[in-house]
N, C-alpha and C positions, 0 to 999 in steps of 0.2 A: 459411914464415916463421911465429914464436912471435910473440905479443902479448904484451906486457908490459902492457898494462889489461887485456885481456881476463882474464889470472891475481887483478889487481891487484883488481878486480872481483869475482871471481869469477860469470863470465858464466857461464849455465845451457847457455846452444848458440854456435856458432862465428859468432864477425865475419863477413862478406861481403864481399869485392873486387869491383869492379865494372874490369874491363878491357876496354881496344879490342882487337879484332885482326881480320884478315883469312884468319882459319881458324879454324874449330871445332875445339875436342879433339875428339880419339877420347870415345865411351862417353857425351858428354856430353847431360843433357836436353833435348828443346825441343818444340814445338807443332806440328803437322803443317799444312803450307801454306796459308794460306787460312783455319783454322781457329779459333776465337775460343779464347781460356784469357785468363786472371788473371797478368799478369807478377808480383806478389809473389807467387805460388802458388811459382813457382820459386826465388824470393828466399828463400822462409821452406825450402824445402828443403835449399837451400843452409846458411841457419842452424841447423836442428832437425836434418838427416839425414846433412850432409856432402856432398850431391849436387852434383855440376858442371853448372849451364846453360847453356844459348845460346840466343842471338837472333838474327835477320838481317832485311832487309827483307821476306821473305815470311814468317816465325814470331815478330812480337811479338805475336800473342795479339788486341788488339784495339786502334782507334783509338787510344785514349789511352796505351795503353801503348808502341805505337811513337813516337810525340809524346814522350814522357818518357826512351824507351831515348837520342834522338837521330835518328831517321829521317824526317826532316823534317816536314814540316804534314801530318800522316795524318788530320787530324780532314777534312779537304780529300776525301777519299775515303769519309767518313761516310754513308750510308743521308740522301739528298735534299741533301748538300754541308754546308759549315758551319752556314749558318744552320739546315739542320733539326738540326745540333749543340747548339748553343746552345739553340733548344726544349726538348730531351733534357733537358742540364743545367737548364733554368729551370723552364717552366712550361706544358711542354708544346707538341707538333704539332696539335693535334688542333684549333687555332684557324684555323689556315690549310687553304685549300683544297688546297695541293701538299704539306704534312704529314699530310693523311687522306688523301689519296693514296701515298705512300709511306710511310706507315703502313699500309695494305694488304699491300703486298709483306712490310713487317717482320713483319706477321703471318704468313702464308705461311710463315716459320720455324719456327712453331710451337714461341717461345720467349716464354713469357707474360709474364715479367718485364719481359724486353726492349723486348717490345711494349708492356704498360703504361706504363714509363719513357718511352717513345717518345713515346706521346701524351699523356700528363697531366703526365711531366715526372719528373726526380729530385729537383726545388724543394732545389738543394744554389746556387744563386744566385735573386735577387728575378725574374727577367725574363731574357727572351732577351737584351735591350740591354744588360742588365748583364755576360751574357756576351760578346759582341761586346766590350766592355771590356776584360774580363778576355784576351781571345785577342789584343787588342791591345797586350796588354803582355806575353804571357809568352812566354819565351826559347827560341824554335824553335831549332833545331839539326840540321843536316844534317852529322852528323859523318865524318871519313875512311873510320874503319875500317868494313868488310865486318859484324863482327857486336860484340855486347858479351856476354861471359862473365861470369857469377855463380860465385863458387866462394870456400870457406873460405880465412882466409887463411892456414892451416897449408899450403895447397897452391900459395900465390903465390910463386914469383922475381922477387923485385927487380930481379935483373940483365938479364929479359928480358921480364918481362910491363909492358904498357902498363897499373898501376895508376891508375883516375883518381881514385875515394875508398873507403873503406871504413864499413861500415854496422853498428851495432852495433843490431840488436834489444834492448828492455831492459825492465824494468820502473821503477816510477817512482823510488825510490831509487836507481838505477846510472843511469838520466839526471839525476840532478841531479850524483852524481858526473862524469858525463860534461861537464855543464856547466861546473861549475867545473874539470876540469879543461882545457877548452878554452879557459879564462879566466884560467888559472895564471900564463900569460908574460906575458902582453900582458892586464891587466883593465882598462888606461885605454880599451881599445876593445869595441864590443859582437861577441861573436865566435859567435855561435850568434843563427838567424833563423830563424823556423817560418812557412812561406808556404804561401797555400791552393793545394792544388792534388790530383791523384791521390796515392797513394801511394809509385808508381815512379816520379812525376814529381820528387819533393820527393829520391831516392837519384835519379834522372837530369837532368833537364833545368836543376833549380831548382840542383843540388850543379853542374854544369857552368858552370851561370851565375859564379858563384863562384870559380871558378876563373882568371876576367878578370879579378875585383877584386884592384887592388892588396894587399888584403889579405884575403885569403876566410875566410868564414866557415864553420861546420859548419851543418847542418842538419836539423831537427828533423823530422818526418815520423807519417803513418801516421797522423792526423789526419780522413783519407778512410774513411769509413763502409764504405763498400761495399769498399773493402781492409780493414778488418777483420773483418768476415764471412769472407772468403776466408782471412784467414792464423789465424785464430780456433782452428779444429780441432787446427793445428800448434802456433803456438806462446804460446795461450792467450790470456788474454782481457784482460789490462792490459800490453799491448806497445807499444810505441812506437819510433819509427827513428830511430836518431842517426849522421846518414853527415858523415864526416869527409873531405873533397877530400884529396888524399895530401898535400901539405905541411902540412895542417893535422895529419893522423894521424901523422907523422913527428913533429911539436913535441910533440904531447898522449901519444907515447910517450917522451922523451926526459923528459918534466917527471913520471913516475911515481915515479922517486928520488926520497925527502925527502920528497916532498910530503904532500898532509892522509890521501890511501887506506894512510900507515904511521901514521897516528894512531889514537886512542884513540875520536875522535867517531865514524869511519866504520864502526869494526871493533864501535861499541856498537850502531849503527845495524843492523849484520849481524847482531845478536844473535838476532831474533826471525825468524829465515830457519829455515822446516821441513828 
């Protein structure tokens, strides 16, 4: 499938479709079962190198990734359970006896960064109580599909692929264009949201939630510092993600013709590009 949007904004990488399936495509890249990996690295590879990636309930890479992709409440299997995850996300687990004990096990993995974050905390939220409140409103999903596939939009067949959303990885200028385009036909609504969460969760769980709304919104992501460190070598330092649920993507595609993308202001903005 060719994207009118990608052509109109002169996208320098591939829009990435998220597809639910029950079988993994032949030749798709995946993590080894039970091994750590960042979900965003396979999204970045799909965007920059047109590689197809696949995840299932044994190969989702990390607890946040499994949760983000919709494989249930994966934080329950975090070392020490959800309470230790809350410490990890906030001010660390060194403050509790249980946390220090589990921290010894984590240290045996010989991953210095993980050990330090587990004990001292990532500090992305104020404290463990705040992290618990966040878990209380997080849109956990246990999707009916066995696999989540990520692939360039050019490899999508809408007649047989169960496409849930399409993600663009863009710089600020192109992000501005996508926000305008998402609101183009229905400016009376707020058609774009930026929830706080992991990079993969903005593309998965939060975008899935939008599909359940009467008026689904696009989701801006990659405000996750950890994910930004992962994708920067492949996608560059100025990239953000913009995920359009499938119906929103189709509406935006229909809106390209006759829009601001064919007017002078947009072309003038692009003139400074190298």
